[in-house]
C-alpha positions, 0 to 999 in steps of 0.5 A: 075267345079266351082260348085264343087271347087268354083275356081273363078280364074280359071273361070276368066282365061278361061272366054274370051275363053268361050265367043269366043266359044259361039260367034263361034256357033252364027256366024257359024262353017263349018269346015270339013262340020260340018254346024253348025249355029244359026238359026233365032229362036235361035236354033242350026242347025248342020250336014249334011246327011253324017256328024255326029255331035252328039254322035249317030255317027256310019258311014260305009265309007261315009254312016251315019246310024243315020243321025241327021242333023238339029235341034237335041234335045240334042244339043239345050238342051245343047245350052240353058244350056250353055247360062244359065251357061254363064249368071251365069259366066258373073255375076261372072266375073262382065261382066254386059253387057253380063249377059243380052245378054246371058239371052236374048239369053237363053230366046229366045232359050227356047221359040223356043224349047218349041214351036217346039220340043214337039210332041203332037201326040206321047207325047214326044219330036222330036229327031230332028225337023221333026223326030218323032222317039222315042229316049233317047236324049230328056232326056237332056231337063230335066237332065241338070243343067238348064233344057230347059223344066219346070219340072212341065209342062205336056210336061216334065211329058209325055215325061218322061213317054213315055221314061220310057215306050218305052226305059227303061230296067234294063241295060240302055235305048234303042236307039230307041223304038221297032216298029220304022223303022229299030229297032234292038235289038241284036248287032251281025254280021259283021262290017256293020251290027253291026254299023248299029244297034249301035243306032237303038235299042241297049241298052246303059248303060250310058243313065241311068245317064240322066234318073236318073237326070230327076227322081231326078229332079221330086222327088225334084222339082215337085209341085205334086206327089213328094212322088210318084217320090221319091218312084220311084227314090228309086226303080230305085236306088235299081234296078240299084244296084242289076243289076250291082252288079251282072253284075260286079261280075258274067257276062261279064268283071268281075269288069267292065261294058260293053259299050252296051247290047242287048235289049232283055233277057238275055240282053247280054253285047256287044261292048267294054267289059269295058266302062268308062261312063257305070261305071261312071254313074252306080257308080254315081247313086248308090253312090251319096248322 
């Protein structure tokens, strides 16, 4: 909000509440069995086997289909990003003591993240520490305002390559790589079967936004191969434009974009027939200058 408006008065008005939020995460939150706390390595732990705290929250009764409790990759990328933003806001609000506090917390988080999340064998990031499944959530580590991964690191490059190879298709990113246990590529069946498959390989369009932000970062900040990444970025934008121009006008819900798609040809639209975050991310990719 501040980046787009420069409305410092608004930031100062909510600054104490933002500090309280960071404090609450650091001290722990266990309302409704959320089990959120900051571990000794300054990484956030969240959830239980039956409590879904991430966007992959499909449940049937008390059964969580994709339990991601523990140290989830995107939660900790977002945590690092939040600490860096608070460091910036503390400076803007002349809270000098907290500038150093947030800076130190962010540095500790980044060191722990880089030491623990990279899976050398699979050349990508763990989805949750201890869970080696290849999922798209690792893109958060490079797509945010303050990326916890260095864009010029080998880890960043190999992670992005693995996601591109294993998860990307014209309609979005698959929620699980083909070949992983419980992989499903067609969204169909009764409520239980559909909910089971929701984040087990089905393609989500909104994830294209994360992919775009990562690719744009490579194209603008990479010290090597910048020309290659710029070409790849232009080709990606062209592909998204062509795919969804047709989708908006010829398939599914005319004038909108579905929530999810099957992960094999012809990539049938499924789920909610018109989904705001699908539309928002596609339009951002096509129109952002």
